C-alpha positions in Angstrom: 0.0 0.0 0.0 2.8 2.3 0.9 4.5 1.8 -2.6 1.2 2.2 -4.5 0.5 5.5 -2.7 4.0 6.7 -3.4 3.8 5.8 -7.1 0.4 7.6 -7.3 2.3 10.8 -6.5 0.9 11.4 -3.0 2.9 11.7 0.2 2.5 8.2 1.7 1.7 9.2 5.2 -0.9 11.7 3.9 -2.3 9.0 1.6 -2.6 6.5 4.5 -4.3 9.1 6.6 -6.8 9.7 3.8 -7.4 6.0 3.4 -8.1 5.7 7.2 -10.5 8.6 7.1 -12.4 7.1 4.1 -12.5 3.7 5.8 -14.0 5.2 9.0 -16.5 7.3 6.9 -17.7 4.3 4.9 -17.9 2.1 8.0 -19.9 4.7 9.9 -22.3 5.1 6.9 -22.8 1.3 6.8 -23.7 1.2 10.5 -25.9 4.3 10.2 -27.9 3.2 7.2 -28.1 -0.6 6.9 -30.3 -3.1 8.6 -28.3 -5.6 10.6 -25.1 -3.7 9.9 -22.9 -6.0 12.0 -23.6 -9.0 9.7 -23.3 -6.9 6.5 -20.0 -5.5 7.8 -18.7 -8.9 8.6 -19.6 -10.2 5.1 -18.0 -7.2 3.4 -14.7 -7.6 5.3 -14.6 -11.3 4.6 -15.6 -10.9 1.0 -12.8 -8.4 0.4 -10.3 -10.7 2.1 -11.0 -13.2 -0.6 -8.9 -11.0 -2.9 -5.9 -12.4 -1.1 -6.8 -16.0 -2.1 -6.7 -15.6 -5.9 -4.8 -18.1 -7.9 -2.2 -15.6 -9.1 -1.3 -14.5 -5.6 -1.2 -18.0 -4.3 1.1 -19.2 -7.0 3.4 -16.3 -6.4 3.6 -16.9 -2.6 4.2 -20.6 -3.1 7.2 -19.7 -5.3 8.5 -17.3 -2.6 8.1 -19.4 0.5 8.4 -23.0 1.6 5.2 -24.7 2.5 5.2 -24.1 6.2 6.1 -20.5 5.8 3.5 -20.1 3.1 0.7 -21.1 5.5 2.0 -18.7 8.2 2.1 -15.9 5.7 -1.5 -16.6 4.5 -2.8 -16.7 8.1 -0.9 -13.5 9.0 -1.9 -11.5 6.0 -5.6 -12.4 6.4 -5.5 -11.6 10.1 -3.9 -8.2 9.4 -6.3 -7.4 6.6 -9.3 -8.1 8.7 -8.0 -6.3 11.7 -9.4 -2.8 10.9 -12.9 -4.3 10.4 -12.8 -6.2 13.7 -11.5 -3.1 15.5 -14.5 -1.1 14.2 -16.9 -3.9 15.1 -15.4 -3.9 18.7 -15.8 -0.1 18.7 -19.5 -0.6 17.9 -19.6 -3.2 20.7 -20.2 -6.2 18.5 -17.5 -8.3 20.2 -18.8 -11.7 19.2 -18.9 -10.7 15.5 -15.4 -9.3 15.8 -14.0 -12.6 17.2 -16.0 -14.5 14.6 -14.5 -12.4 11.8 -11.0 -13.4 12.9 -11.9 -17.0 13.1 -13.4 -17.0 9.7 -10.5 -15.0 8.3 -8.1 -17.7 9.5 -10.3 -20.3 7.9 -10.4 -18.4 4.6 -6.6 -18.3 4.6 -6.7 -22.1 4.0 -8.8 -21.5 0.9 -6.5 -20.8 -2.1 -6.6 -20.8 -5.8 -9.9 -19.0 -6.1 -10.6 -18.8 -9.8 -11.6 -15.2 -9.9 -9.6 -14.7 -13.0 -10.9 -17.8 -14.8 -13.5 -15.9 -16.6 -13.6 -12.6 -18.5 -15.8 -9.8 -17.2 -17.5 -8.1 -20.1 -17.0 -4.3 -20.3 -18.4 -1.6 -22.6 -14.9 -0.2 -23.1 -13.5 -2.7 -25.7 -13.1 -0.2 -28.5 -10.7 1.9 -26.4 -8.5 -0.8 -24.7 -5.9 -0.4 -22.0 -6.8 1.9 -19.0 -10.5 1.3 -18.6 -10.7 -2.3 -19.7 -7.9 -3.4 -17.3 -9.0 -1.0 -14.5 -12.7 -1.9 -14.7 -12.0 -5.7 -14.5 -9.8 -5.2 -11.5 -12.2 -2.9 -9.6 -15.7 -3.7 -10.8 -16.7 -4.6 -7.2 -16.1 -0.9 -6.2 -18.8 0.2 -8.6 -21.2 -2.4 -7.2 -20.5 -0.9 -3.7 -20.9 2.7 -4.9 -24.2 1.9 -6.6 -25.4 0.1 -3.5 -24.5 3.1 -1.3 -26.3 5.4 -3.8 -29.4 3.3 -3.5 -29.2 3.4 0.3 -28.7 7.2 0.2 -31.9 7.7 -1.8 -33.9 5.3 0.4 -32.8 6.9 3.7 -32.6 10.4 2.2 -28.9 10.8 3.0 -27.6 13.0 0.3 -24.0 13.1 1.6 -23.8 9.3 1.2 -24.8 9.7 -2.4 -22.1 12.3 -3.1 -19.6 10.1 -1.4 -20.5 7.3 -3.8 -20.0 9.7 -6.7 -16.5 10.6 -5.4 -15.7 6.9 -5.1 -16.4 6.5 -8.9 -14.2 9.5 -9.9 -11.3 8.5 -7.6 -11.4 4.9 -9.0 -11.4 6.2 -12.6 -8.4 8.5 -11.7 -6.5 5.5 -10.4 -6.6 3.9 -13.9 -4.1 6.6 -15.0 -1.8 6.4 -12.0 1.0 4.5 -13.7 2.6 5.3 -17.1 2.1 2.7 -19.7 5.1 1.3 -21.7 6.7 3.7 -24.1 5.6 1.5 -27.0 1.9 1.9 -26.2 2.3 5.6 -26.9 4.8 5.4 -29.8 2.5 3.2 -31.9 -0.1 6.0 -32.3 -0.1 8.1 -35.5 -1.6 11.1 -33.6 0.0 14.5 -33.1 0.6 15.2 -29.4 -2.6 17.4 -29.3 -4.7 14.7 -31.0 -3.3 12.1 -28.7 -4.2 14.0 -25.5 -7.6 14.9 -26.9 -8.3 11.2 -27.6 -7.2 10.3 -24.1 -9.3 13.0 -22.4 -12.3 12.3 -24.6 -12.2 8.6 -23.7 -11.7 9.2 -20.0 -14.5 11.7 -19.8 -16.9 9.5 -21.8 -16.2 6.3 -19.9 -16.1 8.0 -16.5 -19.4 9.7 -17.3 -20.9 6.4 -18.2 -19.9 4.8 -14.9 -21.0 7.9 -12.9 -24.3 8.3 -14.8 -26.4 5.8 -12.6 -25.4 7.7 -9.5 -26.0 11.1 -11.0 -29.4 10.0 -12.3 -30.4 8.5 -8.9 -29.3 11.7 -7.0 -31.2 13.8 -9.6 -34.4 11.9 -9.2 -34.2 11.2 -5.5 -33.4 14.7 -4.2 -34.5 18.3 -4.7 -33.3 20.9 -7.2 -31.0 22.4 -4.5 -29.1 19.1 -4.2 -29.0 18.9 -8.0 -26.8 22.0 -8.1 -24.3 20.4 -5.7 -24.4 17.1 -7.8 -23.5 19.0 -10.9 -20.8 21.0 -9.1 -19.2 17.8 -7.8 -19.5 16.2 -11.2 -17.7 19.1 -12.9 -14.9 19.1 -10.2 -14.6 15.3 -10.7 -14.1 15.7 -14.4 -11.6 18.4 -13.7 -9.5 16.0 -11.5 -9.7 13.4 -14.3 -8.3 15.9 -16.8 -5.5 17.0 -14.4 -4.6 13.3 -13.6 -4.2 12.5 -17.3 -2.3 15.6 -18.2 -0.2 15.1 -15.1 0.6 11.6 -16.2 2.1 12.8 -19.4 3.6 15.9 -17.8 6.6 13.9 -16.8 6.2 10.8 -19.1 7.7 8.2 -19.3 8.9 8.7 -15.7 6.6 7.8 -12.8 4.1 10.4 -11.7 6.0 13.3 -10.1 5.5 14.6 -6.6 4.4 17.9 -8.1 1.3 16.3 -9.6 0.4 14.9 -6.2 0.9 18.3 -4.6 -1.3 19.9 -7.4 -4.1 17.4 -6.8 -3.9 17.9 -3.0 -4.0 21.7 -3.3 -6.8 21.5 -5.9 -8.8 19.3 -3.6 -8.6 22.1 -1.0 -9.3 24.8 -3.5 -10.9 23.4 -6.7 -10.6 26.7 -8.8 -6.8 26.0 -8.9 -7.6 23.3 -11.5 -7.8 26.1 -14.0 -4.2 27.0 -13.2 -2.7 23.5 -13.2 -4.5 22.2 -16.4 -2.7 24.6 -18.8 0.6 24.1 -17.0 0.4 20.3 -17.3 -0.9 20.5 -20.9 2.0 22.5 -22.2 4.6 20.2 -20.6 2.7 17.1 -21.7 2.7 18.3 -25.3 6.4 18.9 -25.2 7.1 15.4 -23.8 4.8 13.6 -26.3 6.2 15.6 -29.2 9.6 13.8 -28.8 7.9 10.4 -28.8 5.1 10.7 -31.4 7.2 12.4 -34.0 10.0 9.7 -33.9 
């Protein structure tokens, strides 16, 4: 997690603090809005822990460790993964569920080679491969969670929960552009630098809008015109961050995302109008970098 946050261009300690805050916020929302939240929370935590039992990870760990150490690692990682969930259950005074979660997590650690990757998840993004095809198949469950939270927000009339779901979608789509692709993936295009960036931005905005549309529609129908204004505002800001993320990716391409981009995203999060300052700065530098690659 530390390495992923660092590669994304955010100061790791700040990124971890944000993740903890988001975890607490989502957990609180589940307990405030769901019926039998203790059981739902237990199932969510255990369901997410199954990601540690995929065939690809299991094969990798078996190559790295001898058999006895392998089982110790599996038990340890499942226990550590489930720990934040059990702590929150204990905070909510569901002690039996907290202990049960640890017992089941240890049991799940003995289940390996889950064939999650044995089938192909269809996506509507096939005509524009790479970022969204790969990203969506790795994170489709996040959208299921976001849409479920949106449904709950409309039912219980909690608008903030709906906006939080919309933010989840935009942040997830931004993560698809967190790592630079191999140089060859850019060089093969016959576009000019401007056309290349336009195509990337058009694709990202179109596909992000497609994924966010169910949430936007639900918030539009489920709440008043006053909330609609805030929905449109958050949507525009979200698209602004998508643009900055893509331009920032090629701002220092083919190197990893620079710290400056992470700083720009953080500052823009505090004061969104600064997006209008960073977008042209990143755009000019991205054009300069891509010109040396696409004109070879």
